[in-house]
C-alpha positions as CSV (number, residue, x, y, z in Angstrom):
1,M,-27.7,61.5,93.2
2,N,-24.8,63.8,94.0
3,N,-23.7,61.5,96.8
4,V,-23.2,58.1,95.3
5,D,-21.1,54.9,95.6
6,A,-19.3,55.5,92.3
7,V,-18.9,58.2,89.8
8,V,-18.1,57.2,86.2
9,I,-16.4,59.9,84.2
10,G,-17.5,59.5,80.5
11,S,-20.1,57.5,78.8
12,G,-18.1,55.8,76.0
13,P,-18.5,52.1,75.8
14,N,-16.0,51.5,78.6
15,G,-17.7,53.9,80.9
16,L,-21.1,52.3,80.1
17,V,-19.9,48.8,80.8
18,A,-18.4,50.0,84.1
19,A,-21.6,51.7,85.1
20,A,-23.8,48.7,84.4
21,T,-21.4,46.4,86.1
22,L,-21.3,48.5,89.3
23,A,-25.0,49.1,89.3
24,D,-25.6,45.3,88.9
25,A,-23.6,44.9,92.2
26,G,-26.1,47.2,93.9
27,W,-24.0,50.4,93.9
28,D,-25.4,53.8,93.4
29,V,-23.8,55.0,90.2
30,A,-23.6,58.5,88.5
31,V,-22.3,58.7,85.0
32,V,-21.1,62.3,84.2
33,E,-20.7,63.0,80.5
34,A,-19.3,66.2,78.9
35,Q,-21.2,65.8,75.6
36,P,-25.0,66.3,75.4
37,T,-25.4,62.7,74.2
38,P,-23.9,59.4,75.4
39,G,-21.6,57.0,73.5
40,G,-18.2,58.6,73.2
41,A,-16.8,57.3,69.9
42,V,-19.9,55.2,69.3
43,R,-22.5,57.6,67.9
44,S,-24.4,58.3,64.7
45,A,-26.4,61.2,63.2
46,E,-28.0,62.3,60.0
47,L,-25.3,64.5,58.6
48,V,-27.2,64.5,55.3
49,P,-31.0,64.3,55.7
50,G,-32.2,60.7,55.2
51,F,-28.7,59.3,55.5
52,T,-27.5,57.9,58.8
53,S,-23.8,58.3,59.3
54,D,-21.7,56.7,62.0
55,L,-19.6,59.5,63.4
56,F,-16.6,57.5,64.6
57,S,-16.5,53.7,64.8
58,A,-18.9,51.7,62.5
59,F,-18.2,48.0,62.4
60,Y,-18.0,45.9,65.6
61,P,-16.3,42.5,65.3
62,L,-14.8,42.8,68.7
63,S,-18.1,43.8,70.3
64,T,-19.8,40.5,69.5
65,V,-17.0,38.4,71.1
66,S,-16.2,40.7,74.0
67,P,-17.0,39.2,77.4
68,A,-17.9,42.7,78.6
69,L,-20.6,43.3,76.1
70,R,-21.8,39.8,75.8
71,G,-22.4,39.7,79.5
72,L,-24.8,42.7,79.3
73,D,-27.3,40.9,77.0
74,L,-27.9,44.0,75.0
75,E,-30.2,42.3,72.6
76,S,-32.7,42.2,75.5
77,H,-32.5,46.0,75.6
78,G,-33.3,46.6,71.9
79,L,-30.0,46.0,70.1
80,R,-30.2,44.3,66.8
81,W,-27.2,43.4,64.5
82,S,-27.0,43.4,60.7
83,H,-24.4,42.1,58.3
84,A,-23.3,42.9,54.8
85,P,-23.4,40.0,52.2
86,S,-19.6,39.8,52.7
87,A,-17.4,41.1,55.5
88,L,-14.7,42.8,53.5
89,G,-12.7,43.1,50.4
90,H,-9.4,44.5,49.3
91,A,-8.7,46.0,45.9
92,R,-5.1,45.3,44.9
93,S,-5.0,48.4,42.6
94,A,-7.3,50.9,41.0
95,A,-7.4,48.6,37.9
96,D,-8.4,45.5,40.0
97,E,-11.5,44.0,38.4
98,D,-11.5,40.9,40.6
99,A,-10.7,42.0,44.2
100,P,-10.5,39.2,46.8
101,V,-13.2,39.2,49.5
102,I,-14.0,37.3,52.7
103,H,-17.3,35.4,52.0
104,P,-19.6,34.3,54.9
105,N,-18.7,30.6,54.3
106,P,-15.0,29.9,54.8
107,A,-15.1,27.2,52.1
108,D,-16.1,29.9,49.6
109,T,-13.3,32.2,50.7
110,A,-10.8,29.3,50.5
111,A,-12.1,28.3,47.0
112,D,-11.7,31.9,45.8
113,L,-8.1,32.0,47.1
114,E,-7.3,28.6,45.7
115,R,-8.6,29.7,42.3
116,R,-6.1,32.6,42.3
117,Q,-3.1,30.7,43.7
118,P,-3.0,26.9,44.3
119,G,-2.2,26.2,47.9
120,D,-3.6,29.5,49.3
121,G,-7.1,28.0,49.8
122,V,-5.6,25.2,51.7
123,A,-3.7,27.7,53.8
124,W,-6.9,29.7,54.5
125,T,-8.7,26.5,55.6
126,A,-5.9,25.6,58.0
127,L,-5.8,29.1,59.4
128,V,-9.6,29.0,60.1
129,E,-9.2,25.6,61.8
130,Q,-6.4,26.9,63.9
131,W,-8.6,29.9,64.9
132,H,-11.4,27.7,66.0
133,D,-9.1,25.6,68.1
134,I,-7.5,28.6,70.0
135,K,-10.2,31.3,69.7
136,E,-11.6,31.1,73.3
137,P,-8.4,30.9,75.2
138,L,-6.7,33.5,73.0
139,L,-9.5,36.0,73.4
140,S,-9.5,35.3,77.1
141,T,-5.8,36.1,77.2
142,L,-6.3,39.3,75.3
143,F,-9.3,40.5,77.2
144,S,-8.2,39.6,80.8
145,P,-6.5,42.1,83.1
146,F,-2.8,42.0,82.7
147,P,-1.1,39.7,83.4
148,P,-3.6,37.1,82.2
149,V,-3.5,33.6,83.7
150,R,-6.4,31.4,82.7
151,G,-6.1,32.0,78.9
152,P,-2.3,31.2,78.6
153,S,-2.7,28.3,81.0
154,R,-5.4,26.8,78.8
155,L,-3.4,27.4,75.6
156,L,-0.4,25.7,77.2
157,R,-2.5,22.7,78.3
158,Q,-4.3,22.5,74.9
159,L,-1.2,22.9,72.6
160,G,1.7,21.8,74.7
161,T,4.9,23.7,75.2
162,A,6.3,23.4,71.7
163,E,3.2,24.5,69.8
164,S,2.5,27.3,72.4
165,L,5.9,28.7,71.6
166,R,5.2,28.5,67.9
167,L,1.9,30.3,68.4
168,A,3.6,33.0,70.4
169,R,6.1,33.5,67.7
170,F,3.3,33.6,65.1
171,L,1.4,36.2,67.0
172,L,4.4,38.5,67.5
173,L,5.3,38.5,63.8
174,P,5.2,41.7,61.8
175,A,2.0,41.6,59.7
176,R,4.0,41.6,56.4
177,R,6.1,38.7,57.5
178,M,3.0,36.8,58.7
179,A,1.1,37.4,55.5
180,H,4.1,36.2,53.4
181,E,4.5,33.0,55.5
182,L,0.8,32.2,55.2
183,F,0.1,32.9,51.5
184,R,1.8,32.9,48.2
185,S,-0.6,35.3,46.4
186,E,-1.1,39.0,47.0
187,A,-4.8,38.4,47.3
188,G,-4.5,36.2,50.4
189,R,-1.8,38.5,51.9
190,L,-3.9,41.6,51.5
191,L,-6.9,40.2,53.2
192,L,-4.7,40.0,56.4
193,L,-2.6,43.1,55.8
194,G,-5.5,45.4,55.3
195,N,-7.0,44.3,58.6
196,A,-3.6,44.8,60.3
197,M,-3.8,48.4,59.2
198,H,-6.9,49.0,61.4
199,A,-4.3,49.7,64.1
200,D,-1.4,52.2,63.8
201,T,1.5,49.6,64.0
202,P,3.7,49.6,60.8
203,P,3.4,46.3,58.9
204,D,7.1,45.6,59.3
205,A,7.0,46.1,63.1
206,A,6.9,43.2,65.5
207,G,3.4,42.5,66.9
208,S,1.5,44.1,64.0
209,G,0.4,40.7,62.7
210,V,-1.8,39.8,65.7
211,M,-4.3,42.6,64.9
212,G,-4.5,41.4,61.3
213,Y,-4.9,37.8,62.3
214,I,-7.6,38.4,64.8
215,L,-9.7,40.8,62.7
216,T,-9.3,38.6,59.6
217,M,-10.5,35.5,61.5
218,L,-13.4,37.5,63.2
219,A,-14.4,38.6,59.7
220,Q,-14.5,35.0,58.6
221,D,-16.0,33.7,61.8
222,G,-18.9,36.1,62.4
223,G,-18.5,38.9,59.8
224,Y,-18.3,42.6,60.6
225,P,-21.6,43.3,62.3
226,V,-23.3,46.8,62.6
227,P,-26.1,47.9,64.8
228,V,-29.4,48.3,63.0
229,G,-30.1,52.0,62.8
230,G,-26.6,53.3,63.4
231,A,-23.7,53.1,65.8
232,G,-25.7,55.2,68.3
233,E,-28.1,52.3,68.7
234,L,-25.3,50.3,70.3
235,S,-24.7,53.1,72.8
236,A,-28.4,53.6,73.4
237,A,-28.9,49.9,74.3
238,M,-25.9,50.1,76.7
239,V,-27.5,53.2,78.3
240,R,-30.8,51.4,78.7
241,R,-29.0,48.4,80.2
242,A,-27.2,50.6,82.7
243,E,-30.3,52.5,83.6
244,H,-32.2,49.3,84.1
245,A,-29.6,48.3,86.7
246,G,-30.0,51.7,88.4
247,A,-27.3,53.9,87.0
248,H,-28.1,57.6,86.6
249,F,-26.8,59.8,83.7
250,H,-25.8,63.5,83.7
251,Y,-25.0,65.0,80.3
252,G,-23.5,68.2,79.0
253,D,-21.3,68.9,82.0
254,A,-17.5,68.0,81.8
255,V,-15.6,66.8,84.8
256,T,-12.9,69.3,85.5
257,G,-11.2,67.8,88.5
258,I,-11.1,64.7,90.8
259,D,-11.1,65.4,94.6
260,V,-8.4,63.5,96.5
261,R,-8.3,63.3,100.3
262,S,-5.7,61.4,102.3
263,G,-4.6,59.6,99.1
264,R,-8.1,58.5,98.1
265,A,-10.5,59.7,95.4
266,V,-13.6,61.0,97.1
267,G,-15.5,62.7,94.3
268,V,-15.4,64.9,91.2
269,R,-16.1,68.6,90.2
270,T,-17.7,69.7,86.9
271,A,-17.5,72.7,84.7
272,S,-20.9,73.9,85.9
273,G,-19.7,73.8,89.5
274,V,-21.5,70.6,90.5
275,R,-19.8,68.3,92.9
276,Y,-20.4,64.5,93.1
277,T,-19.2,62.6,96.2
278,A,-18.0,59.1,95.5
279,R,-18.2,56.9,98.6
280,R,-16.4,53.9,97.1
281,A,-14.9,54.6,93.6
282,V,-14.3,56.9,90.7
283,I,-14.0,55.2,87.3
284,A,-12.3,57.4,84.7
285,D,-13.2,56.6,81.1
286,V,-10.7,59.3,79.9
287,S,-7.3,59.3,78.4
288,A,-4.3,58.6,80.6
289,P,-2.8,62.0,79.8
290,A,-6.0,63.7,80.8
291,L,-6.4,61.8,84.0
292,Y,-2.8,62.3,85.3
293,G,-2.2,65.6,83.6
294,S,-5.3,67.7,84.3
295,L,-8.0,65.9,86.3
296,L,-5.8,64.9,89.3
297,P,-4.2,67.5,91.6
298,D,-0.4,67.6,91.3
299,H,0.2,66.1,94.8
300,A,-1.8,63.0,93.9
301,V,0.4,62.0,91.0
302,P,3.8,60.4,91.7
303,A,6.6,62.2,89.9
304,R,7.7,58.9,88.3
305,V,4.2,58.4,86.8
306,R,4.1,61.9,85.6
307,A,7.5,61.6,83.9
308,D,6.5,58.3,82.3
309,L,3.4,59.9,80.8
310,E,5.6,62.5,79.1
311,H,6.5,59.6,76.8
312,F,2.9,58.6,76.1
313,E,2.4,58.3,72.3
314,W,-0.9,58.9,70.6
315,D,-1.9,56.9,67.6
316,T,-1.9,58.5,64.2
317,P,-4.6,61.2,63.5
318,V,-7.8,60.1,61.7
319,L,-9.4,61.8,58.8
320,K,-13.0,60.7,58.0
321,V,-15.1,61.6,55.0
322,N,-18.8,60.8,55.1
323,Y,-20.7,60.4,51.8
324,A,-24.4,60.3,50.8
325,L,-24.7,58.7,47.4
326,S,-27.8,58.7,45.1
327,Q,-27.0,55.2,43.8
328,K,-24.9,52.2,44.8
329,I,-21.1,52.6,44.2
330,P,-20.0,51.7,40.7
331,W,-17.0,49.6,41.7
332,R,-14.6,48.5,39.0
333,S,-14.5,45.2,40.8
334,P,-18.0,43.8,41.1
335,S,-16.9,41.6,44.1
336,L,-16.7,44.7,46.2
337,S,-20.4,45.6,45.8
338,G,-21.5,43.3,48.7
339,A,-18.6,44.0,51.1
340,G,-19.4,46.1,54.2
341,T,-15.8,47.1,54.7
342,V,-13.5,47.8,51.7
343,H,-9.7,48.4,51.8
344,L,-8.4,50.6,49.0
345,G,-5.5,52.6,47.8
346,A,-2.5,50.3,48.5
347,D,-1.2,46.9,47.7
348,D,1.4,45.0,49.7
349,N,4.3,47.3,48.9
350,G,2.0,50.3,48.9
351,L,1.1,49.8,52.5
352,V,4.7,50.1,53.4
353,R,5.1,53.3,51.4
354,W,1.9,54.7,52.9
355,M,3.2,54.0,56.4
356,A,6.6,55.5,55.5
357,D,4.7,58.8,54.6
358,L,3.0,58.8,57.9
359,T,6.3,58.1,59.7
360,T,8.1,60.9,57.9
361,G,5.5,63.6,58.3
362,T,4.3,63.5,54.7
363,V,0.6,63.9,53.8
364,P,0.2,60.7,51.6
365,S,-0.4,61.4,47.9
366,S,-2.1,58.0,47.6
367,P,-3.7,57.2,51.0
368,F,-4.7,53.7,52.1
369,L,-8.5,53.8,52.9
370,L,-10.9,51.9,55.1
371,F,-14.2,52.4,53.4
372,G,-17.6,51.5,54.8
373,Q,-20.7,50.7,52.8
374,M,-23.2,51.2,55.6
375,T,-26.5,50.8,53.7
376,T,-25.1,47.6,52.2
377,A,-24.5,46.4,55.7
378,D,-27.8,47.8,57.1
379,P,-30.5,48.8,54.7
380,T,-32.1,51.2,57.3
381,R,-29.2,53.7,56.9
382,S,-30.5,55.4,53.7
383,P,-33.3,55.1,51.1
384,A,-33.5,52.0,48.9
385,G,-31.0,52.1,46.0
386,T,-28.8,54.7,47.7
387,E,-25.7,54.3,49.9
388,S,-24.5,55.9,53.1
389,A,-20.8,55.5,53.2
390,W,-17.6,56.8,54.7
391,A,-13.8,56.7,54.1
392,Y,-11.3,56.8,56.9
393,T,-7.5,57.2,56.7
394,H,-4.6,58.8,58.6
395,L,-2.5,61.8,58.7
396,P,1.1,61.8,60.1
397,R,1.5,62.3,63.8
398,D,1.5,66.0,64.8
399,V,0.0,66.9,61.4
400,T,-3.6,67.8,62.5
401,D,-4.2,71.2,60.9
402,D,-7.4,71.6,58.9
403,A,-5.5,72.5,55.7
404,S,-3.6,69.2,55.7
405,A,-6.8,67.4,56.5
406,D,-8.7,69.1,53.6
407,L,-5.8,68.2,51.2
408,L,-5.9,64.6,52.3
409,A,-9.7,64.5,52.0
410,A,-9.4,65.6,48.3
411,R,-7.0,62.7,47.7
412,V,-9.4,60.3,49.3
413,D,-12.0,61.4,46.7
414,D,-9.4,60.7,44.0
415,V,-8.7,57.2,45.3
416,L,-12.4,56.4,45.3
417,E,-13.0,57.8,41.8
418,A,-10.1,55.6,40.5
419,H,-11.6,52.5,42.1
420,A,-15.2,53.3,41.2
421,P,-15.3,55.5,38.1
422,G,-18.4,57.7,38.3
423,F,-18.3,57.7,42.1
424,S,-18.2,61.5,42.4
425,E,-21.2,62.0,40.1
426,R,-23.3,60.0,42.6
427,V,-22.3,62.0,45.7
428,V,-25.3,64.1,46.9
429,G,-23.7,64.9,50.3
430,R,-20.2,65.0,51.7
431,V,-19.1,65.9,55.2
432,V,-15.4,65.9,56.3
433,Q,-14.5,65.1,59.9
434,R,-11.0,66.5,60.5
435,P,-8.9,65.6,63.5
436,S,-10.0,68.9,65.1
437,D,-13.7,68.0,64.6
438,L,-13.1,64.5,66.1
439,E,-11.5,66.0,69.2
440,A,-14.2,68.6,69.6
441,A,-16.9,65.9,69.5
442,D,-15.0,63.6,72.0
443,A,-12.2,65.0,74.2
444,N,-10.6,61.5,74.4
445,L,-9.8,61.7,70.6
446,V,-6.8,64.0,71.1
447,G,-5.6,65.2,67.7
448,G,-7.9,62.8,66.0
449,A,-6.4,59.7,67.7
450,V,-9.2,57.1,68.1
451,N,-7.3,54.3,69.8
452,G,-6.5,55.8,73.2
453,G,-2.8,55.8,72.3
454,T,-0.6,53.9,69.9
455,A,-1.2,50.1,69.6
456,Q,2.5,49.5,69.0
457,L,4.2,47.0,71.2
458,H,6.1,49.6,73.3
459,Q,2.7,50.9,74.6
460,Q,0.8,47.6,75.0
461,L,0.4,45.0,77.7
462,I,2.5,45.9,80.7
463,F,3.5,49.2,79.1
464,R,0.0,50.6,78.6
465,P,-0.4,53.4,79.4
466,G,3.1,53.5,81.0
467,P,5.6,51.0,82.4
468,G,4.0,49.0,85.1
469,T,0.6,50.8,85.0
470,S,-1.2,48.3,82.9
471,R,-3.9,47.4,85.5
472,S,-7.0,49.6,86.2
473,E,-5.7,50.5,89.7
474,T,-4.0,53.9,89.9
475,P,-1.7,55.5,92.5
476,V,-4.8,57.1,94.0
477,Q,-6.9,54.7,96.1
478,G,-10.4,54.3,94.9
479,L,-9.6,55.7,91.4
480,Y,-9.5,53.4,88.4
481,L,-8.5,54.0,84.8
482,G,-11.2,52.4,82.6
483,S,-10.6,53.8,79.1
484,A,-8.9,52.7,75.9
485,S,-5.6,54.1,77.4
486,A,-5.7,51.1,79.7
487,H,-5.1,47.5,78.8
488,P,-6.3,45.9,76.5
489,G,-6.5,49.1,74.5
490,G,-8.6,50.5,71.7
491,G,-11.6,48.9,70.0
492,V,-15.3,48.8,71.0
493,H,-15.2,45.9,73.5
494,G,-15.7,47.6,76.8
495,V,-13.2,45.4,78.6
496,S,-11.2,48.3,80.0
497,G,-14.3,49.5,81.7
498,L,-15.2,46.0,82.9
499,N,-11.7,45.5,84.3
500,A,-11.9,48.8,86.2
501,A,-15.3,48.0,87.6
502,R,-14.2,44.6,88.8
503,A,-11.1,46.1,90.4
504,A,-13.3,48.5,92.3
505,L,-15.6,45.8,93.4
506,G,-12.7,43.6,94.4
507,E,-11.0,46.3,96.5
508,D,-14.2,47.5,98.2
509,G,-15.0,46.6,101.8
510,P,-13.3,44.6,104.5
511,R,-12.9,41.6,102.2
512,G,-10.9,43.7,99.8
513,W,-8.2,44.5,102.4
514,L,-5.6,42.1,101.1
515,R,-6.2,43.1,97.5
516,R,-5.9,46.8,98.4
517,R,-2.7,46.3,100.3
518,T,-1.3,44.2,97.4
519,S,-2.3,46.7,94.8
520,R,-0.9,49.6,96.8
521,A,2.5,47.8,97.3
522,V,2.8,47.0,93.6
523,I,1.8,50.6,92.5
524,D,4.1,52.2,95.0
525,L,7.0,50.0,93.8
526,L,6.4,50.9,90.2
527,S,5.7,54.5,90.9
528,K,9.2,55.1,92.3
529,G,12.6,55.2,90.8
530,P,14.9,57.9,89.5
531,I,13.6,60.3,86.9
532,P,16.1,60.9,84.1
């Protein structure tokens, strides 16, 4: 299997989708993975005996609506989903004894918000109705290769010009502005704002609202599902699916270079000295800086592309603290006991202050947390009556040293103790994953960045990973970028890998002649220009 139709570099969710898609088309596919196990940032382990911890990502609302993953029928390959009693909650302060939550039934969520502030329940119901009206074309727009055509066309036909413009304005709103336009109470606003903070876009920045809107509506629509048995079970099902189609996997051997001959990618080299010949394509599930900065030879990368990548911006570093608890968490607010995902540590104004700390290089004294109650979501994660849990927050950009991470981890403990007095007494195991640990476990998570690059507007859509390089095709023929650094970006949806595989299939063979010529012309045009 060293001479194959396609080599896929990396076995994260995007690489696994690409491998399965190409193998389904009858191609011989070799997947080469640096780590000893597959999955990239979708893996789990027993960090504390008897407690399964998700090492990176944990909840998967995007996975269940992704055309890439839905198309693989992973349930037929052993994947099972589980849900917490409620999707998420957000404590407004450490003293909050009645935190708002998103219930499985939207009518219950609306009634809870209406109880707190007349009119907010009606607003929630209207938001859910809008979501159901536009869900399919909107997701099609977000998940299609850039520029999308079918999704926007369907939205335009369905809504008309005036309402389409109103929707576009709404989706481009800063999250804070969007929340304040929708709701009068902080409870309603925080359900959206906390979800917006799953990305690294400041709540006052244009475009930050769309993430909050989509994740909030997905939480209401289908909950925040988790794979039964741990995140690694999602990856395992994807591996089985790709192997069923004929793909072959090679673990524990990092790709160190891509061979380019006459402007075309013809294979890869690994750290152990193995060479894989690629007759048709190389799919790179790696970061854009790694692809253009170290894997490709200098002569294969246009100077303009290399210069543009000097401005590539990573998302903010992640700190993750994993907990094994002897009992369930003693929340001050009982409503949080059934929530799989809990947002803590900042109210409306506090989120702005927290982001200001990150922007100014300050290790937050009161960090905003995403907290996962994994046994609540999936009882297989730990013994009955206990809880496998984690907290996740951010450090400022370029602050990735272990000392700062340890300082922030201690502050994470303090936030949890304030919201759940007695929390620390129930901890029987605690494992901190610093940015350095995350990068050591997955080379794509540079400096603890888990999104493949910032989700801010200046590095999304046509600007991801650089101006004009938003499609999977690269300046090297037969080489495709299929990672979170490519459109549509981070999240466990596999669409970047699907787009790369489809581009490779579309350009292959005599019938791909016109597409190859068109792609080359566009890339050549965008790769040129003066370098400042």
